N, C-alpha and C positions, 0 to 999 in steps of 0.2 A: 506495500499499498505507500501512496506517494501522502506527504505534508501539502497540503493549502491554509489558506487562508481566506474570508472571505468577509468582503467589510459593506455594512450595508448601510444605507441613510432613510431614515424611515420617517414619513412627516409629523411636525412637529404641533398638530392639532389634536394628535391621538392622546387621549385622556391613561393613566397608569395603568388600569385593567384591562383596555385595548392594546398596548404597547406589550405587555408583558404575553397578551395572547396569541400577539404577531409573531416575539422571539421565540414563542413558545414552538409556532410551527414552522419558520425555517429552522429552527432545532430538527423538529422532526422529520421535513426535508430532507435535511443532511443524512441522516440517522436512517428515512428509509431506502437511498437508496447504496445504503450497506456504511455509512460513512461513520466515523467514532469522534466526536468533540471531545479535543482537547483542552481549551481554554476560550473562557469567552470573557470580552474586555470591553465594557462599557465606558465610552466616552461624554454621554448625556448630551446635552442638545449646543449646540456648536453654532456659530454663523459659515454660511453655503460661502465658499468664494467668487460665486455669482448665483443669480436668482433660474431656480428650476420649478417649473408651473407658478408661475409669482408667489413663489416662498422664498424669504432669504436665509431662512433656521431647518437644520437638520436633525434629529439625533438619531448621533453616529454609535456602532456598535461592530467589533471585529470578533470575529469566530474563524481559532485555528483547529482543525481536522484533518484525517488520516481517510482514505478516501484511495480505489479502484481509478484509473486513471478516466475510466468511461463518467462515471459521476458528476466531475462538473460543470460537462453539456446537458445532464439532465436536471441539478438543480438551477442552472443557468434558466433553461426552456420553461421551470415552474414560476421563479422569479422572477422574470418578467411580466405576468399577469398579474401579482399583486399590486391591488390600488396603493398601500398604503407603504409603500417602499418608494424612495424618490432616486436612489443611485443602488448600483451593489456593484460588486468585480469581484471576482476570485482569482489567485495568482495561485501560481505554484511556489510555494519556499526551497529554497537551496540547499540540499545535504551536505 
C-alpha cells in the first residue's frame, strides 16, 4: 500500500454537527476503497487565497492515509460531487 495525503476545504457555512458528519463521510469513503486513515490534521477556518463560489473562507482538513494505487481515483470521483467541499487534492507522499 502507498501513502497519500488528502487536503479538503469545506464550506464555512456548515455548523459543527454538519461538519463532523461531512468529515466522517470522507473518512468512510477512504475506508470503503480499502484505505487506512493514519492521521487527521484539522486547521479550522482560514481565509482562502482567492474567492471560490463567492466564499472567502474555508475549513481546512488534512488526512494522511494508506491505500492501494487505484483508491485515489475512486475517492476523487466521489469527492467531486460533494456539495459542501469547495476544493480537494490527493497527493502521494514520498517514501
